[in-house]
C-alpha positions in Angstrom: -40.9 -100.3 143.4 -41.6 -97.0 145.0 -38.2 -97.2 146.6 -36.3 -97.8 143.3 -36.8 -94.2 141.7 -34.5 -92.4 144.0 -31.8 -94.9 143.3 -32.2 -94.5 139.5 -32.3 -90.8 139.7 -29.2 -90.7 141.8 -27.4 -92.9 139.3 -28.3 -90.6 136.4 -27.0 -87.5 138.2 -23.8 -89.3 139.1 -23.2 -90.2 135.4 -23.9 -86.6 134.2 -21.5 -85.1 136.7 -18.8 -87.6 135.6 -19.2 -86.6 131.9 -19.5 -82.8 132.4 -15.8 -82.1 133.4 -14.5 -84.0 130.3 -16.8 -82.1 128.0 -16.0 -78.8 129.6 -12.3 -79.4 129.3 -12.6 -80.5 125.6 -14.7 -77.5 124.7 -12.4 -75.0 126.3 -9.4 -76.4 124.5 -11.1 -76.1 121.1 -12.3 -72.6 121.7 -9.1 -71.1 123.2 -7.8 -68.1 121.1 -4.5 -68.5 119.2 -1.6 -67.0 121.1 -0.5 -63.5 119.9 3.1 -63.5 118.3 5.6 -61.5 120.2 8.3 -59.7 118.2 11.8 -60.2 119.4 13.6 -57.0 120.3 16.3 -55.7 117.9 19.9 -56.3 118.8 21.4 -53.2 120.5 23.5 -52.0 117.5 20.6 -52.2 115.1 18.2 -50.7 117.6 20.5 -47.7 117.9 20.5 -47.2 114.1 16.7 -47.6 113.7 15.9 -43.9 113.9 18.6 -43.0 111.4 17.4 -45.7 109.0 13.9 -44.5 109.3 14.9 -40.9 108.4 17.1 -41.8 105.4 15.8 -40.9 102.0 17.1 -41.2 98.4 18.3 -38.0 96.7 15.8 -36.3 94.4 18.4 -36.3 91.6 19.4 -39.9 90.6 22.6 -38.7 89.1 23.8 -37.8 92.6 24.3 -41.6 93.1 26.8 -41.7 90.2 30.6 -41.4 90.8 31.8 -37.8 90.3 33.6 -37.1 87.0 37.3 -36.5 87.2 38.2 -32.9 87.5 40.0 -31.2 84.6 43.6 -30.5 85.2 43.8 -26.7 85.2 47.6 -26.8 84.7 47.3 -29.0 81.6 44.5 -26.9 80.2 46.5 -23.7 80.6 49.5 -25.2 78.9 47.4 -26.3 75.9 45.9 -22.8 75.6 49.4 -21.2 75.8 50.7 -23.6 73.1 47.7 -22.7 70.9 48.3 -19.0 71.4 52.0 -19.3 70.5 51.4 -21.3 67.3 48.5 -18.9 66.3 50.8 -15.9 66.7 53.5 -17.5 64.5 51.1 -18.3 61.7 49.3 -15.0 61.9 52.6 -13.0 61.5 54.0 -15.3 58.8 50.8 -14.9 56.7 51.0 -11.1 57.0 54.5 -11.1 55.4 53.3 -12.8 52.2 54.6 -11.1 49.1 57.7 -9.6 50.8 60.4 -10.2 48.2 63.3 -12.6 48.5 66.7 -11.1 49.1 69.8 -13.2 49.9 70.8 -12.5 53.5 67.6 -10.4 54.0 66.1 -10.5 57.5 63.4 -7.8 57.6 60.2 -6.8 55.7 61.9 -3.5 54.6 65.0 -5.2 53.1 63.4 -8.5 52.1 63.9 -12.0 53.3 65.9 -15.1 52.6 64.4 -18.4 53.9 66.2 -18.5 57.3 65.9 -14.7 57.7 62.1 -15.0 57.2 61.8 -17.8 59.8 64.0 -16.0 62.3 62.1 -12.7 62.0 58.7 -14.4 62.5 59.8 -16.3 65.7 61.5 -13.2 67.2 58.6 -10.8 66.6 55.7 -13.2 67.2 56.8 -15.0 70.4 60.2 -13.5 71.3 62.2 -16.6 70.5 65.6 -16.1 68.8 66.6 -18.8 66.4 70.0 -19.5 64.9 70.8 -17.4 61.8 70.9 -20.1 59.1 68.7 -23.1 58.2 71.3 -25.8 59.0 71.7 -24.4 62.5 68.0 -24.1 62.9 67.6 -27.8 61.9 70.1 -28.9 64.6 68.5 -26.7 67.3 65.0 -28.2 67.0 63.4 -31.4 68.3 62.6 -34.0 65.6 58.9 -34.3 64.7 57.3 -37.0 62.6 55.5 -35.8 59.5 52.2 -37.1 60.8 52.7 -35.2 64.0 53.5 -31.8 62.6 51.6 -28.8 64.0 51.3 -25.2 62.9 54.5 -23.3 63.7 56.8 -26.3 63.3 59.7 -25.9 60.9 60.1 -27.9 57.7 63.5 -28.3 56.1 64.7 -29.2 52.6 67.8 -30.3 50.7 67.9 -27.9 47.8 71.7 -28.1 47.2 72.4 -31.8 47.6 71.2 -34.3 50.1 74.1 -33.9 52.5 73.2 -30.4 53.7 70.1 -28.5 54.9 69.7 -25.5 52.7 66.1 -24.3 53.0 63.5 -23.9 55.7 59.8 -22.9 56.0 57.1 -22.7 58.7 54.4 -25.4 58.6 50.8 -24.2 58.4 48.4 -27.2 58.1 47.2 -29.9 55.7 50.7 -30.3 54.2 51.1 -26.5 53.5 54.0 -24.4 54.6 55.0 -20.7 54.2 58.5 -19.7 53.2 60.7 -17.3 51.2 61.7 -19.6 48.3 64.3 -18.1 46.0 65.5 -15.1 44.0 62.9 -13.5 41.9 60.1 -14.8 44.2 58.3 -13.6 47.4 57.1 -15.1 50.6 54.5 -17.6 49.6 52.5 -20.7 50.6 53.5 -24.0 49.1 52.7 -27.7 49.6 54.8 -30.6 50.7 53.1 -32.7 48.1 54.4 -30.6 45.2 56.9 -32.6 43.2 59.9 -30.3 43.8 59.4 -30.0 47.6 58.3 -33.6 48.1 61.6 -34.9 46.6 63.7 -32.6 48.7 61.9 -32.7 52.1 64.4 -33.4 54.8 62.2 -33.5 57.9 60.5 -31.3 60.5 61.8 -29.8 63.7 60.0 -28.1 66.6 62.0 -25.2 68.2 62.5 -25.7 71.9 60.5 -22.6 72.7 57.3 -24.2 71.6 58.3 -27.8 72.2 58.1 -27.1 76.0 54.4 -26.2 75.5 53.4 -29.2 73.5 
């Protein structure tokens, strides 16, 4: 019996040494830290743009991101302004000549006006445009204008001596009104196209070429 203890002790140590490596291996695998993720490098084109992207900022004014408004055409604007000036000059001079008496064949404020003489005088002295000497020729010289499209300074014509001939002319103002030298015993005055007499005899409107080129 005394000789059996060393044998038992040796057997226990052998068993412990056999178990220890397995336990150590199992413990180390459970306690091993998780691998740290490694970021893949950017492709070369993106890598070269990275500094610029990092520096880019939005504009302080959000409206800067909107498309630019189309620029105003300075030529068209100047033409509209010139057209307005011409028409304004015609109307202004015509209105100053109110109450100048009617005279057949008259063509100046000192002698008096007939209808075509009045129109011819206004255009010549307001904008330097010389019109034909009688209403029928003035009608043929102008560009046709629809009644809804008439503007101040356009000419309005009438059949006062039968529907086959143009025999009277005036200068259109606005809202259906026109200024003219009507007939013997009267003076330059403002009338309406809606008045019965003139409404029945209205022959149309024309725009002299001198102002038609500007609108």
